[in-house]
N, CA and C atoms as a LAMMPS dump frame, in Angstrom:
ITEM: TIMESTEP
0
ITEM: NUMBER OF ATOMS
366
ITEM: BOX BOUNDS ff ff ff
-5.0000000000000000e+02 5.0000000000000000e+02
-5.0000000000000000e+02 5.0000000000000000e+02
-5.0000000000000000e+02 5.0000000000000000e+02
ITEM: ATOMS id mol type element x y z
1 1 1 N -68.249 -18.909 -172.03
2 1 2 C -67.844 -18.932 -170.64
3 1 3 C -67.336 -20.302 -170.227
4 2 1 N -67.493 -21.306 -171.081
5 2 2 C -67.016 -22.635 -170.732
6 2 3 C -65.524 -22.725 -171.016
7 3 1 N -64.775 -23.224 -170.064
8 3 2 C -63.338 -23.425 -170.255
9 3 3 C -62.962 -24.807 -169.754
10 4 1 N -62.271 -25.575 -170.591
11 4 2 C -61.776 -26.87 -170.145
12 4 3 C -60.562 -26.593 -169.287
13 5 1 N -60.51 -27.219 -168.119
14 5 2 C -59.433 -26.899 -167.193
15 5 3 C -58.685 -28.131 -166.75
16 6 1 N -57.464 -27.917 -166.406
17 6 2 C -56.663 -28.923 -165.737
18 6 3 C -56.319 -28.377 -164.368
19 7 1 N -56.115 -29.231 -163.443
20 7 2 C -55.803 -28.797 -162.095
21 7 3 C -54.35 -28.37 -162.042
22 8 1 N -54.097 -27.089 -161.8
23 8 2 C -52.742 -26.577 -161.764
24 8 3 C -52.069 -26.878 -160.43
25 9 1 N -52.854 -26.978 -159.382
26 9 2 C -52.338 -27.288 -158.048
27 9 3 C -53.457 -27.942 -157.262
28 10 1 N -53.105 -28.571 -156.166
29 10 2 C -54.138 -29.209 -155.348
30 10 3 C -55.085 -28.142 -154.827
31 11 1 N -56.37 -28.324 -155.062
32 11 2 C -57.359 -27.323 -154.656
33 11 3 C -58.284 -27.903 -153.605
34 12 1 N -58.727 -27.055 -152.726
35 12 2 C -59.751 -27.448 -151.772
36 12 3 C -61.035 -27.681 -152.561
37 13 1 N -61.826 -28.624 -152.13
38 13 2 C -63.107 -28.867 -152.805
39 13 3 C -64.004 -27.66 -152.626
40 14 1 N -64.715 -27.3 -153.681
41 14 2 C -65.64 -26.183 -153.601
42 14 3 C -66.897 -26.58 -152.85
43 15 1 N -67.801 -25.618 -152.696
44 15 2 C -69.083 -25.86 -152.039
45 15 3 C -70.019 -26.544 -153.028
46 16 1 N -70.503 -27.736 -152.689
47 16 2 C -71.394 -28.48 -153.571
48 16 3 C -72.742 -27.771 -153.644
49 17 1 N -73.137 -27.386 -154.861
50 17 2 C -74.408 -26.711 -155.097
51 17 3 C -75.47 -27.742 -155.477
52 18 1 N -75.148 -28.603 -156.463
53 18 2 C -76.058 -29.661 -156.907
54 18 3 C -75.249 -30.837 -157.426
55 19 1 N -75.853 -32.01 -157.383
56 19 2 C -75.253 -33.198 -157.99
57 19 3 C -76.339 -33.945 -158.735
58 20 1 N -76.009 -34.368 -159.955
59 20 2 C -76.935 -35.115 -160.792
60 20 3 C -76.256 -36.407 -161.227
61 21 1 N -77.014 -37.495 -161.249
62 21 2 C -76.491 -38.785 -161.7
63 21 3 C -77.564 -39.489 -162.516
64 22 1 N -77.119 -40.372 -163.408
65 22 2 C -78.077 -41.13 -164.185
66 22 3 C -77.413 -42.143 -165.082
67 23 1 N -78.255 -42.858 -165.84
68 23 2 C -77.758 -43.85 -166.794
69 23 3 C -78.547 -43.772 -168.096
70 24 1 N -79.158 -42.611 -168.335
71 24 2 C -79.958 -42.425 -169.54
72 24 3 C -79.909 -40.953 -169.945
73 25 1 N -80.476 -40.65 -171.109
74 25 2 C -80.562 -39.273 -171.583
75 25 3 C -81.645 -38.537 -170.809
76 26 1 N -81.402 -37.276 -170.493
77 26 2 C -82.376 -36.478 -169.757
78 26 3 C -81.92 -35.026 -169.687
79 27 1 N -82.837 -34.162 -169.275
80 27 2 C -82.484 -32.795 -168.913
81 27 3 C -82.608 -32.697 -167.41
82 28 1 N -81.571 -32.184 -166.753
83 28 2 C -81.579 -32.103 -165.295
84 28 3 C -82.499 -30.984 -164.811
85 29 1 N -82.742 -30.99 -163.533
86 29 2 C -83.475 -29.895 -162.899
87 29 3 C -82.629 -28.622 -163.003
88 30 1 N -83.308 -27.496 -162.977
89 30 2 C -82.623 -26.211 -163.019
90 30 3 C -81.944 -25.95 -161.682
91 31 1 N -80.803 -25.273 -161.732
92 31 2 C -80.088 -24.881 -160.517
93 31 3 C -79.579 -23.459 -160.696
94 32 1 N -79.33 -22.786 -159.576
95 32 2 C -78.792 -21.428 -159.607
96 32 3 C -77.446 -21.429 -158.921
97 33 1 N -76.476 -20.74 -159.516
98 33 2 C -75.122 -20.732 -158.963
99 33 3 C -74.446 -19.399 -159.274
100 34 1 N -73.596 -18.951 -158.338
101 34 2 C -72.823 -17.729 -158.52
102 34 3 C -71.424 -18.082 -159
103 35 1 N -70.89 -17.255 -159.885
104 35 2 C -69.542 -17.464 -160.418
105 35 3 C -68.493 -17.097 -159.365
106 36 1 N -67.335 -17.716 -159.441
107 36 2 C -66.952 -18.785 -160.357
108 36 3 C -67.453 -20.141 -159.839
109 37 1 N -67.674 -21.066 -160.782
110 37 2 C -68.12 -22.392 -160.376
111 37 3 C -67.532 -23.443 -161.304
112 38 1 N -67.618 -24.67 -160.843
113 38 2 C -66.961 -25.773 -161.52
114 38 3 C -67.964 -26.869 -161.828
115 39 1 N -67.862 -27.448 -163.023
116 39 2 C -68.609 -28.653 -163.369
117 39 3 C -67.62 -29.81 -163.276
118 40 1 N -67.84 -30.718 -162.36
119 40 2 C -66.978 -31.89 -162.156
120 40 3 C -67.768 -33.098 -162.658
121 41 1 N -67.295 -33.751 -163.722
122 41 2 C -68.052 -34.838 -164.334
123 41 3 C -67.264 -36.141 -164.337
124 42 1 N -68.019 -37.251 -164.283
125 42 2 C -67.453 -38.601 -164.349
126 42 3 C -68.417 -39.477 -165.137
127 43 1 N -67.869 -40.337 -166.011
128 43 2 C -68.69 -41.286 -166.751
129 43 3 C -68.025 -42.654 -166.718
130 44 1 N -68.863 -43.679 -166.73
131 44 2 C -68.39 -45.057 -166.711
132 44 3 C -69.415 -45.912 -167.449
133 45 1 N -69.019 -47.145 -167.782
134 45 2 C -69.934 -48.032 -168.482
135 45 3 C -69.486 -49.476 -168.33
136 46 1 N -70.463 -50.375 -168.283
137 46 2 C -70.162 -51.801 -168.321
138 46 3 C -69.81 -52.232 -169.741
139 47 1 N -70.086 -51.363 -170.721
140 47 2 C -69.826 -51.648 -172.137
141 47 3 C -69.053 -50.478 -172.751
142 48 1 N -67.785 -50.289 -172.341
143 48 2 C -67.033 -49.105 -172.77
144 48 3 C -66.846 -48.976 -174.281
145 49 1 N -66.92 -50.077 -175.027
146 49 2 C -66.775 -49.993 -176.482
147 49 3 C -68.048 -49.524 -177.169
148 50 1 N -69.157 -49.469 -176.439
149 50 2 C -70.441 -49.07 -177.022
150 50 3 C -71.003 -47.782 -176.42
151 51 1 N -70.318 -47.214 -175.45
152 51 2 C -70.868 -46.077 -174.718
153 51 3 C -70.658 -44.744 -175.443
154 52 1 N -71.417 -43.769 -174.997
155 52 2 C -71.26 -42.403 -175.456
156 52 3 C -72.037 -41.468 -174.558
157 53 1 N -71.444 -40.329 -174.224
158 53 2 C -72.121 -39.321 -173.401
159 53 3 C -71.743 -37.938 -173.927
160 54 1 N -72.741 -37.083 -174.066
161 54 2 C -72.476 -35.669 -174.334
162 54 3 C -73.369 -34.853 -173.406
163 55 1 N -72.816 -33.749 -172.924
164 55 2 C -73.544 -32.882 -171.996
165 55 3 C -73.385 -31.438 -172.451
166 56 1 N -74.512 -30.74 -172.568
167 56 2 C -74.482 -29.321 -172.884
168 56 3 C -75.111 -28.542 -171.735
169 57 1 N -74.668 -27.301 -171.596
170 57 2 C -75.192 -26.398 -170.58
171 57 3 C -76.264 -25.528 -171.221
172 58 1 N -77.433 -25.467 -170.569
173 58 2 C -78.54 -24.634 -171.03
174 58 3 C -78.795 -23.537 -170.013
175 59 1 N -79.18 -22.35 -170.463
176 59 2 C -79.536 -21.292 -169.523
177 59 3 C -80.993 -21.45 -169.091
178 60 1 N -81.466 -20.555 -168.252
179 60 2 C -82.815 -20.674 -167.676
180 60 3 C -83.916 -20.664 -168.733
181 61 1 N -83.671 -20.03 -169.884
182 61 2 C -84.687 -20.015 -170.941
183 61 3 C -84.556 -21.229 -171.857
184 62 1 N -83.599 -22.124 -171.571
185 62 2 C -83.418 -23.33 -172.376
186 62 3 C -82.482 -23.15 -173.553
187 63 1 N -81.858 -21.973 -173.666
188 63 2 C -80.932 -21.711 -174.771
189 63 3 C -79.571 -22.339 -174.506
190 64 1 N -78.927 -22.763 -175.574
191 64 2 C -77.617 -23.409 -175.525
192 64 3 C -76.552 -22.427 -175.05
193 65 1 N -75.805 -22.815 -173.995
194 65 2 C -74.7 -21.995 -173.501
195 65 3 C -73.35 -22.556 -173.919
196 66 1 N -73.271 -23.872 -174.148
197 66 2 C -72.002 -24.452 -174.575
198 66 3 C -71.921 -25.937 -174.268
199 67 1 N -70.983 -26.592 -174.952
200 67 2 C -70.714 -28.01 -174.731
201 67 3 C -69.875 -28.156 -173.461
202 68 1 N -70.334 -29.001 -172.541
203 68 2 C -69.565 -29.273 -171.33
204 68 3 C -68.536 -30.347 -171.632
205 69 1 N -68.99 -31.473 -172.187
206 69 2 C -68.077 -32.519 -172.64
207 69 3 C -68.802 -33.479 -173.557
208 70 1 N -68.009 -34.222 -174.323
209 70 2 C -68.511 -35.266 -175.199
210 70 3 C -67.454 -36.359 -175.204
211 71 1 N -67.856 -37.604 -174.923
212 71 2 C -66.878 -38.682 -174.857
213 71 3 C -67.505 -40.006 -175.268
214 72 1 N -66.657 -40.889 -175.759
215 72 2 C -67.054 -42.254 -176.074
216 72 3 C -66.22 -43.231 -175.255
217 73 1 N -65.676 -42.759 -174.128
218 73 2 C -64.843 -43.584 -173.261
219 73 3 C -65.067 -43.193 -171.808
220 74 1 N -64.896 -44.131 -170.88
221 74 2 C -64.979 -43.786 -169.461
222 74 3 C -63.949 -42.702 -169.132
223 75 1 N -64.29 -41.841 -168.2
224 75 2 C -63.343 -40.799 -167.822
225 75 3 C -63.975 -39.767 -166.92
226 76 1 N -63.247 -38.67 -166.715
227 76 2 C -63.727 -37.576 -165.878
228 76 3 C -63.017 -36.303 -166.284
229 77 1 N -63.528 -35.204 -165.772
230 77 2 C -62.925 -33.916 -166.064
231 77 3 C -63.646 -32.807 -165.34
232 78 1 N -63.17 -31.589 -165.545
233 78 2 C -63.779 -30.412 -164.928
234 78 3 C -63.873 -29.297 -165.959
235 79 1 N -64.853 -28.436 -165.764
236 79 2 C -65.016 -27.227 -166.574
237 79 3 C -65.228 -26.064 -165.614
238 80 1 N -64.489 -25 -165.808
239 80 2 C -64.634 -23.789 -165.008
240 80 3 C -65.591 -22.847 -165.709
241 81 1 N -66.592 -22.355 -164.979
242 81 2 C -67.583 -21.436 -165.521
243 81 3 C -67.419 -20.097 -164.806
244 82 1 N -67.412 -19.014 -165.574
245 82 2 C -67.133 -17.697 -165.004
246 82 3 C -68.337 -16.764 -165.017
247 83 1 N -69.54 -17.331 -165.245
248 83 2 C -70.753 -16.505 -165.242
249 83 3 C -71.787 -17.095 -164.297
250 84 1 N -72.409 -16.237 -163.506
251 84 2 C -73.487 -16.649 -162.604
252 84 3 C -74.774 -16.829 -163.39
253 85 1 N -75.711 -17.588 -162.822
254 85 2 C -77.007 -17.704 -163.472
255 85 3 C -77.783 -18.928 -163.055
256 86 1 N -78.883 -19.147 -163.78
257 86 2 C -79.73 -20.336 -163.603
258 86 3 C -79.508 -21.21 -164.822
259 87 1 N -79.207 -22.475 -164.582
260 87 2 C -78.83 -23.379 -165.66
261 87 3 C -79.44 -24.758 -165.454
262 88 1 N -79.337 -25.575 -166.497
263 88 2 C -79.603 -27.009 -166.42
264 88 3 C -78.663 -27.672 -167.416
265 89 1 N -78.567 -28.994 -167.325
266 89 2 C -77.742 -29.764 -168.252
267 89 3 C -78.648 -30.621 -169.126
268 90 1 N -78.317 -30.726 -170.398
269 90 2 C -78.967 -31.678 -171.293
270 90 3 C -77.96 -32.797 -171.509
271 91 1 N -78.309 -33.988 -171.03
272 91 2 C -77.415 -35.144 -171.094
273 91 3 C -77.95 -36.114 -172.145
274 92 1 N -77.098 -36.499 -173.083
275 92 2 C -77.4 -37.556 -174.037
276 92 3 C -76.455 -38.703 -173.71
277 93 1 N -77.008 -39.837 -173.241
278 93 2 C -76.182 -40.959 -172.791
279 93 3 C -76.636 -42.26 -173.434
280 94 1 N -75.667 -43.042 -173.87
281 94 2 C -75.904 -44.369 -174.421
282 94 3 C -75.061 -45.364 -173.636
283 95 1 N -75.683 -46.355 -173.015
284 95 2 C -75.064 -47.385 -172.164
285 95 3 C -73.932 -46.818 -171.301
286 96 1 N -74.243 -45.745 -170.565
287 96 2 C -73.252 -45.095 -169.713
288 96 3 C -73.892 -44.623 -168.419
289 97 1 N -73.115 -44.648 -167.357
290 97 2 C -73.486 -44.067 -166.067
291 97 3 C -72.738 -42.744 -165.962
292 98 1 N -73.413 -41.702 -165.508
293 98 2 C -72.781 -40.393 -165.431
294 98 3 C -73.122 -39.692 -164.123
295 99 1 N -72.208 -38.861 -163.68
296 99 2 C -72.4 -38.013 -162.504
297 99 3 C -71.851 -36.634 -162.831
298 100 1 N -72.626 -35.619 -162.508
299 100 2 C -72.213 -34.233 -162.714
300 100 3 C -72.386 -33.498 -161.386
301 101 1 N -71.303 -32.892 -160.902
302 101 2 C -71.363 -32.075 -159.692
303 101 3 C -71.165 -30.612 -160.071
304 102 1 N -71.955 -29.744 -159.464
305 102 2 C -71.822 -28.303 -159.617
306 102 3 C -71.26 -27.786 -158.3
307 103 1 N -70.064 -27.187 -158.353
308 103 2 C -69.389 -26.712 -157.143
309 103 3 C -69.058 -25.229 -157.257
310 104 1 N -69.481 -24.469 -156.279
311 104 2 C -69.17 -23.031 -156.199
312 104 3 C -67.754 -22.903 -155.684
313 105 1 N -66.946 -22.06 -156.304
314 105 2 C -65.565 -21.846 -155.905
315 105 3 C -65.359 -20.427 -155.407
316 106 1 N -64.335 -20.244 -154.611
317 106 2 C -63.895 -18.891 -154.281
318 106 3 C -63.02 -18.417 -155.437
319 107 1 N -62.748 -17.127 -155.502
320 107 2 C -61.885 -16.596 -156.56
321 107 3 C -60.501 -17.236 -156.476
322 108 1 N -60.007 -17.441 -155.264
323 108 2 C -58.684 -18.057 -155.08
324 108 3 C -58.678 -19.498 -155.583
325 109 1 N -59.747 -20.25 -155.322
326 109 2 C -59.843 -21.629 -155.822
327 109 3 C -59.9 -21.646 -157.347
328 110 1 N -60.647 -20.72 -157.926
329 110 2 C -60.791 -20.675 -159.387
330 110 3 C -59.453 -20.389 -160.063
331 111 1 N -58.59 -19.617 -159.425
332 111 2 C -57.283 -19.302 -160
333 111 3 C -56.39 -20.533 -160.116
334 112 1 N -56.693 -21.61 -159.383
335 112 2 C -55.891 -22.83 -159.441
336 112 3 C -56.19 -23.665 -160.684
337 113 1 N -57.252 -23.315 -161.407
338 113 2 C -57.623 -24.035 -162.616
339 113 3 C -57.173 -23.231 -163.827
340 114 1 N -56.463 -23.894 -164.735
341 114 2 C -55.988 -23.219 -165.934
342 114 3 C -56.493 -23.972 -167.158
343 115 1 N -56.87 -23.253 -168.221
344 115 2 C -57.362 -23.927 -169.421
345 115 3 C -56.291 -24.809 -170.057
346 116 1 N -56.724 -25.957 -170.593
347 116 2 C -55.825 -26.819 -171.366
348 116 3 C -55.566 -26.146 -172.71
349 117 1 N -54.375 -26.289 -173.24
350 117 2 C -53.987 -25.615 -174.476
351 117 3 C -54.793 -26.068 -175.68
352 118 1 N -55 -27.372 -175.837
353 118 2 C -55.66 -27.892 -177.038
354 118 3 C -56.899 -28.683 -176.667
355 119 1 N -57.904 -28.004 -176.181
356 119 2 C -59.136 -28.687 -175.772
357 119 3 C -59.913 -29.146 -176.996
358 120 1 N -60.317 -30.401 -176.993
359 120 2 C -61.145 -30.925 -178.084
360 120 3 C -62.628 -30.737 -177.787
361 121 1 N -62.963 -30.145 -176.663
362 121 2 C -64.356 -30.033 -176.244
363 121 3 C -64.983 -28.693 -176.615
364 122 1 N -64.204 -27.748 -177.062
365 122 2 C -64.76 -26.417 -177.328
366 122 3 C -65.371 -26.299 -178.695
């Protein structure tokens, strides 16, 4: 259900469900969200040559649902999720600051996001 997306057109911001931030590895609190929804992520570091962040989506039972992103450079991105449920994120971070927003979208907003052709995150 994870799809790497690029913004096809300017979209209205979705309804913020949860936001998580940190500078270390951790598992976030569980959250519940209805589809469609968006994971909006940003990472930064004072030591960009030494940083690394990977984030996976876990379901309510703790089972792996998919890789959200993995990077060794500052950046940001979005992932469109098409399934409702209870989830948490497992974040592995090395000398990096990260923020993850969970935003509920309308069907019309979700249609503005299209998968990238050659995603390296899947």
